[in-house]
C-alpha positions in Angstrom: 10.8 15.3 26.1 10.0 13.4 22.9 6.8 14.7 21.2 3.8 12.3 21.6 3.3 12.4 17.8 6.9 11.0 17.2 6.3 8.2 19.8 3.1 7.1 18.1 4.8 7.2 14.7 7.7 5.1 15.9 5.4 2.5 17.4 3.4 2.3 14.2 6.6 1.7 12.2 7.7 -1.0 14.5 4.3 -2.7 14.2 4.5 -2.5 10.4 8.1 -3.8 10.2 7.6 -6.4 12.8 4.3 -7.6 11.3 5.9 -7.9 7.9 8.7 -10.0 9.2 6.4 -12.3 11.2 4.1 -12.8 8.2 6.8 -13.6 5.7 5.7 -16.5 3.5 7.4 -19.8 4.1 7.0 -22.5 1.4 7.6 -26.1 2.5 8.5 -28.1 -0.5 10.0 -31.5 -1.3 12.0 -32.5 -4.4 12.5 -35.9 -6.0 16.0 -37.1 -6.8 15.9 -36.0 -10.5 18.1 -33.6 -12.4 15.1 -31.3 -13.1 14.9 -30.5 -9.4 18.5 -29.2 -9.2 17.7 -25.5 -10.1 15.2 -25.3 -7.2 17.8 -26.8 -4.8 20.4 -24.4 -6.1 18.0 -21.4 -5.9 17.5 -22.1 -2.2 21.2 -22.6 -1.5 22.1 -19.4 -3.4 19.5 -17.3 -1.5 17.6 -16.5 -4.7 14.2 -17.2 -3.0 15.2 -14.9 -0.1 16.0 -12.2 -2.6 12.4 -12.5 -3.9 11.0 -12.2 -0.5 10.0 -15.9 0.0 11.4 -18.4 2.4 11.7 -21.9 1.0 12.2 -24.9 3.3 13.2 -28.0 1.3 12.2 -31.2 3.0 14.1 -34.3 1.9 11.8 -37.2 1.0 13.0 -39.8 -1.5 10.0 -42.1 -1.1 7.3 -41.1 -3.6 4.4 -42.3 -1.4 5.7 -40.5 1.6 6.1 -37.3 -0.4 2.5 -37.6 -1.7 1.2 -38.3 1.8 3.0 -35.2 3.2 1.5 -33.1 0.4 -2.0 -34.4 0.8 -2.1 -34.0 4.5 -0.8 -30.4 4.4 2.6 -31.0 5.8 4.0 -29.7 2.5 2.9 -26.8 0.4 4.4 -27.9 -2.9 6.4 -30.7 -4.5 8.1 -31.4 -7.7 7.1 -34.8 -9.1 6.2 -36.6 -12.3 3.0 -36.3 -14.3 1.6 -39.7 -13.2 2.1 -39.2 -9.5 0.7 -35.7 -9.7 -2.5 -36.8 -11.3 -2.8 -39.5 -8.7 -2.3 -37.0 -5.9 -4.9 -34.7 -7.5 -7.5 -37.4 -7.7 -6.9 -38.2 -4.0 -7.1 -34.7 -2.7 -8.4 -32.2 -5.3 -6.8 -29.4 -3.3 -3.8 -29.4 -5.8 -2.8 -27.6 -8.9 0.0 -28.2 -11.5 1.6 -24.8 -12.1 4.4 -25.6 -14.5 6.8 -28.3 -15.7 10.5 -28.7 -15.9 12.7 -30.2 -18.6 16.3 -30.5 -19.4 18.3 -31.3 -22.5 21.1 -33.9 -22.0 24.6 -33.0 -23.2 26.0 -34.9 -26.2 26.6 -38.6 -25.5 24.7 -38.3 -22.3 21.7 -40.7 -21.5 19.4 -39.5 -18.7 17.3 -42.6 -18.5 18.3 -46.2 -19.2 17.1 -49.8 -18.9 20.2 -51.5 -17.4 21.5 -54.8 -16.1 24.8 -56.2 -15.0 26.8 -58.3 -17.4 26.6 -61.9 -16.1 23.5 -61.1 -14.0 20.2 -60.9 -15.8 19.5 -60.2 -19.5 22.3 -58.5 -21.4 20.2 -57.3 -24.4 16.6 -56.2 -24.8 15.8 -59.2 -27.0 17.1 -61.5 -24.3 15.0 -59.8 -21.8 11.9 -60.0 -23.9 12.4 -63.7 -24.6 12.5 -64.5 -20.9 10.4 -63.8 -17.8 13.2 -61.8 -16.2 12.1 -59.2 -13.5 12.5 -55.5 -14.0 12.9 -53.0 -11.2 10.9 -49.8 -11.7 9.3 -47.0 -9.7 5.6 -47.8 -9.0 2.8 -45.8 -10.8 5.3 -43.2 -12.1 6.5 -41.8 -15.4 9.3 -44.4 -15.3 6.6 -47.1 -15.4 4.9 -45.3 -18.3 8.2 -45.1 -20.2 8.9 -48.8 -19.6 5.4 -49.8 -20.8 5.8 -47.8 -24.0 9.2 -49.5 -24.6 7.7 -52.9 -24.2 4.7 -52.1 -26.4 7.0 -50.7 -29.1 8.7 -54.1 -29.1 5.6 -56.2 -29.4 4.9 -56.9 -25.7 1.3 -55.8 -25.4 0.0 -57.6 -22.3 1.2 -59.2 -19.1 4.3 -57.1 -18.7 3.3 -55.7 -15.3 3.6 -59.2 -13.9 7.4 -58.9 -14.5 7.8 -55.6 -12.6 9.5 -55.3 -9.2 7.9 -52.1 -7.9 9.7 -49.5 -5.7 8.5 -46.3 -4.2 12.0 -44.9 -3.5 14.4 -44.2 -6.4 17.4 -44.2 -4.1 16.4 -47.6 -2.7 16.0 -49.0 -6.3 19.5 -47.7 -7.2 21.0 -49.3 -4.1 19.3 -52.7 -4.8 20.3 -52.6 -8.4 23.9 -51.7 -7.6 24.0 -54.7 -5.2 22.7 -56.9 -8.0 19.6 -57.7 -5.9 17.5 -56.5 -8.9 18.6 -58.0 -12.2 17.3 -55.3 -14.5 16.2 -51.8 -13.7 15.0 -48.4 -15.1 17.7 -46.0 -13.8 18.2 -42.2 -13.9 21.2 -40.1 -13.9 23.2 -39.4 -11.8 22.6 -42.9 -10.3 23.7 -44.5 -13.6 27.1 -42.7 -13.5 27.6 -43.4 -9.8 26.8 -47.1 -10.2 28.9 -47.5 -13.3 32.0 -46.0 -11.7 31.8 -47.0 -8.0 34.1 -49.8 -6.9 35.7 -50.9 -3.7 39.4 -50.2 -3.1 41.6 -52.4 -5.4 38.4 -53.5 -7.2 37.0 -52.7 -10.6 33.8 -50.9 -11.7 30.8 -53.0 -12.6 30.2 -53.9 -16.2 26.8 -52.6 -17.0 24.7 -53.8 -20.0 22.6 -51.2 -21.7 19.3 -52.9 -22.8 17.7 -49.6 -23.9 18.1 -45.8 -23.8 14.4 -45.3 -24.5 15.2 -43.6 -27.8 12.2 -43.0 -29.9 9.9 -42.6 -26.9 9.1 -39.0 -25.9 10.3 -38.2 -22.4 7.9 -36.7 -19.9 8.6 -33.6 -17.9 8.7 -33.1 -14.2 5.9 -30.9 -12.8 5.6 -28.5 -9.9 2.5 -29.0 -7.8 1.1 -26.6 -5.2 -1.7 -27.0 -2.8 -4.6 -24.8 -4.0 -5.0 -23.3 -0.5 -1.4 -22.0 -0.6 -1.8 -20.6 -4.1 -5.1 -18.9 -3.1 -3.5 -17.3 0.0 -0.1 -16.5 -1.5 -0.4 -15.9 -5.3 2.5 -13.4 -5.3 4.7 -15.9 -3.4 4.1 -18.5 -6.2 5.1 -15.9 -8.8 8.2 -15.0 -6.7 9.0 -18.8 -6.5 9.0 -19.0 -10.3 11.1 -15.9 -10.7 13.8 -17.3 -8.4 13.5 -20.7 -10.1 14.0 -19.2 -13.5 17.0 -17.1 -12.3 18.7 -20.2 -10.9 18.3 -21.9 -14.3 20.0 -19.0 -16.1 22.8 -19.1 -13.6 23.3 -22.8 -13.7 23.4 -22.9 -17.5 26.0 -20.1 -17.5 28.4 -21.7 -15.0 31.2 -24.0 -16.2 30.6 -27.6 -15.3 33.6 -27.9 -12.9 32.7 -24.7 -11.1 29.1 -25.9 -10.8 30.0 -29.2 -9.3 32.5 -27.5 -6.9 30.1 -25.0 -5.5 27.1 -27.3 -5.6 28.3 -30.7 -4.5 26.6 -30.4 -1.2 23.4 -29.5 -3.0 23.7 -32.5 -5.3 24.5 -34.9 -2.4 21.5 -33.6 -0.4 19.2 -34.2 -3.3 20.4 -37.6 -4.6 22.3 -39.2 -1.8 20.8 -38.1 1.5 23.3 -38.5 4.4 26.3 -39.2 2.1 29.6 -37.6 2.9 31.4 -35.6 0.2 34.6 -37.6 0.8 32.7 -40.8 0.0 31.9 -39.8 -3.6 34.6 -41.1 -5.9 36.2 -38.7 -8.3 35.3 -41.1 -11.2 31.7 -40.6 -10.4 31.9 -36.8 -10.4 33.8 -36.9 -13.7 31.2 -39.1 -15.3 28.2 -37.0 -14.4 27.1 -34.9 -17.3 25.1 -31.8 -16.3 22.2 -31.2 -18.7 21.1 -27.8 -20.1 18.0 -26.8 -18.1 15.0 -25.3 -19.9 13.0 -22.4 -18.5 9.8 -23.4 -16.5 7.0 -24.0 -19.0 3.4 -25.1 -19.2 2.5 -28.8 -19.1 0.9 -29.4 -22.5 -2.6 -30.6 -22.8 -1.3 -33.4 -25.1 1.1 -34.7 -22.5 -1.6 -34.4 -19.8 -4.0 -36.4 -22.0 -1.7 -39.3 -22.9 -0.5 -39.9 -19.3 -4.1 -39.7 -18.1 -5.2 -42.2 -20.7 -2.3 -44.6 -19.8 -3.2 -44.4 -16.1 -6.9 -45.2 -16.8 -6.0 -48.2 -19.0 -3.7 -49.5 -16.2 -6.5 -49.1 -13.6 -4.5 -46.6 -11.6 -7.0 -43.8 -12.0 -10.7 -43.8 -12.8 -11.6 -40.1 -12.5 -12.2 -38.0 -15.6 -9.8 -35.1 -15.0 -10.0 -31.9 -16.9 -6.8 -30.1 -18.0 -8.1 -26.6 -17.3 -9.1 -27.6 -13.7 -5.9 -29.5 -12.8 -3.4 -27.2 -14.5 -2.9 -23.4 -14.0 -0.2 -21.8 -16.1 -0.8 -18.3 -14.8 2.2 -18.1 -12.5 5.0 -18.8 -15.0 7.4 -15.9 -15.7 
């Protein structure tokens, strides 16, 4: 007969182990189609979050407004987004906190952001664009719009520029419309720039893109990681674990040769930037043209960047609240 003490101990151990498995933290997160989101996507694919004891479920949403709605209604626990959208979301719900920011350094001769048109369709130089009333496609109430505003201001256009904007909430949709020449001029990110510049039908030729600006001289803005405060309060160690895995993925990506990274991570890239696309449908020219940046370790959003984006949004009439850096931002979870 098995001693009663051993039975009780076995049951207790089962409860402890079973309870731990049942209570494992799951983080529901959505990423935008930007290079800075790649390390998080790779960390999930490589099992780095699992190794840290946290389950991360990535929810594919390319529409900025839909991603914000999912976060504000509690259907997501966290997102990566831009500074502008994050401040808007905070002002709408307050139950949010910016916990860090993500940046990358482009490789030599690589341009991560550009103002583009097609030769023969729309303005072919910035001066030509500024001298006309040509329309410009840009993501609405985002850091892209901030960058475009700064570019126009730097070139003497100080008012009325928003009347020329064609607004989009979905970066992938904007890329599709620009590639189809439905939008004459657009603010475009990599890897969409490389894909559009190299994609062509069989027996056809790639499009001839005109670079109106590379936004040189205008300080780029980082992407930021935003959590719901309720999640952070309930799971502070999970947020720390998230950042450890995130940082580990950055180190691994930066150490991998480019060809190997693309080979092992093509599905990850497609899932983030081209939802529903088939690997066989991506032309080799596009893969060869994509330049993988060097990813920086997660860092704190600076108070200077916070202040200048907030000021821009208030001047545009996008946000009327007086937000305080120390309330909106918490840098205590960074590794």
